[in-house]
C-alpha positions in Angstrom: 68.7 41.9 118.7 67.2 42.7 122.1 67.4 46.3 123.3 68.9 46.9 126.7 69.6 49.8 128.9 72.4 49.5 131.4 72.2 51.2 134.8 75.1 51.5 137.2 74.2 50.6 140.8 76.2 52.7 143.2 74.1 52.7 146.4 73.5 49.9 148.9 69.9 51.1 149.0 69.3 50.5 145.3 66.0 48.9 144.4 67.9 46.6 142.0 70.0 45.0 144.7 67.4 42.3 145.6 67.3 41.2 142.0 71.1 41.2 141.7 71.5 39.3 145.0 68.9 36.6 144.0 70.5 36.1 140.5 74.0 36.2 142.0 73.2 33.4 144.4 71.4 31.3 141.8 73.9 31.7 139.0 77.2 31.2 140.9 78.2 28.4 143.4 78.9 29.6 146.9 82.7 29.0 146.5 82.7 31.3 143.4 81.1 34.3 144.9 81.5 36.8 147.7 79.0 37.2 150.6 76.5 39.7 149.2 77.1 42.0 152.2 80.7 42.4 150.9 79.4 43.2 147.4 77.3 46.0 148.9 80.3 47.3 150.8 82.4 47.3 147.6 79.9 49.5 145.8 82.0 52.4 147.2 85.2 51.0 145.6 86.2 53.4 142.8 87.3 50.6 140.4 84.3 48.3 140.9 81.1 48.7 139.0 77.8 46.8 139.4 75.6 47.2 136.4 72.1 45.9 135.9 70.7 45.3 132.4 67.1 46.3 131.8 65.0 45.1 128.9 62.6 47.1 126.7 60.0 47.1 129.5 62.6 48.3 132.2 62.6 44.8 133.8 66.0 43.7 135.1 67.2 40.8 133.1 70.9 40.5 134.1 73.8 42.1 136.0 77.6 42.4 135.8 80.2 43.0 138.4 83.3 44.5 136.7 86.6 46.1 137.7 88.3 48.8 135.7 92.0 47.8 135.8 94.9 49.4 134.0 93.9 49.3 130.3 91.5 46.4 130.9 88.0 45.5 132.2 87.9 42.5 134.4 84.4 40.9 134.4 84.2 39.3 137.8 80.6 38.1 137.4 78.0 38.4 134.7 74.7 36.6 134.5 71.3 36.7 132.8 68.2 35.6 134.8 67.1 32.1 133.7 63.6 33.3 132.6 65.3 35.8 130.2 67.9 33.6 128.7 67.9 32.7 125.0 66.3 36.1 124.2 69.4 37.9 123.1 69.9 39.9 126.4 73.1 38.2 127.3 74.5 38.9 123.9 73.4 42.5 124.0 74.9 43.0 127.4 78.2 41.4 126.4 78.3 43.5 123.2 77.6 46.7 125.2 80.6 45.9 127.5 82.9 45.1 124.6 81.9 48.3 122.8 83.4 50.5 125.4 86.3 48.3 126.7 88.8 47.2 124.0 90.4 44.7 126.4 88.4 42.5 128.7 89.2 39.5 130.8 87.0 37.0 132.7 87.2 33.7 134.5 85.2 30.6 133.8 85.2 27.1 135.3 87.5 24.7 133.4 85.5 22.9 130.7 84.5 19.5 132.1 80.9 19.0 130.8 78.3 20.3 128.4 77.3 23.2 130.6 80.9 24.5 130.9 81.4 23.9 127.2 78.3 26.0 126.4 79.7 28.7 128.7 83.0 28.8 126.9 81.3 28.7 123.5 79.2 31.7 124.5 82.2 33.8 125.3 84.1 32.6 122.2 81.2 34.0 120.1 82.3 37.4 121.2 86.0 36.8 120.6 87.1 35.7 124.0 89.9 33.2 123.9 91.5 31.0 126.6 94.9 32.3 127.8 97.4 29.4 128.0 98.3 30.1 131.6 97.8 28.4 135.0 95.3 30.5 136.9 93.6 30.2 140.3 90.8 32.2 141.7 91.6 33.1 145.3 89.1 31.7 147.7 86.1 34.0 148.5 85.6 32.3 151.9 88.1 31.4 154.7 89.4 27.8 154.8 88.7 27.2 151.1 91.5 26.4 148.6 92.1 28.5 145.5 89.9 27.4 142.6 91.5 26.4 139.3 89.8 28.6 136.6 90.3 29.3 132.9 91.1 32.9 132.2 89.7 34.2 128.9 90.6 37.5 127.2 89.1 39.6 124.4 91.2 39.9 122.4 93.8 37.3 123.3 96.8 38.7 125.3 100.2 37.2 125.6 101.2 35.2 128.6 103.5 38.0 129.8 100.7 40.6 129.5 98.3 38.2 131.2 100.8 37.8 134.1 100.7 41.5 134.6 96.9 41.7 134.5 96.6 38.7 136.9 98.9 40.4 139.4 96.6 43.5 139.2 93.5 41.3 139.5 94.9 39.7 142.7 96.0 43.1 144.1 92.8 45.0 143.3 89.9 42.5 143.0 90.9 39.9 145.5 93.2 41.9 147.8 91.2 41.7 151.0 91.0 37.9 150.6 94.7 37.4 150.0 95.8 39.4 153.1 
């Protein structure tokens, strides 16, 4: 397995932010991500963490934006740079997150093609399972409609528990967009 070190980015002046911004804009469609200036502002939020994964040579290979909710880690975004995929870094990063967070949730696009099927299969390798609940990601940009997404959890939570976590996700993660 690939060895990683994970560094928490806490300052808007971090030398890792250009890497994170480039990967963030490449890996996620515009409607599924914040303006990066907002990500920088949120570095000061006590519940949000931006982490960068470094390989054995201290080269950044991926990042995650996560939120520490009540008893749960919400993975808002996680990505591995294209040139570093299929080398075990994504797996090592995911395993590192799961090792310290016994309950994790994340959103993925609904499965509609081979790409979204591969994404679901990747998360299922680590025990993430789809929650049978209707879920919409609030819009990151004005004048956009909420996006239908599939919510996954590790391990699987009940619909009632998921409903409580979703309320906290909306309140904490997406609060400024819902007001």
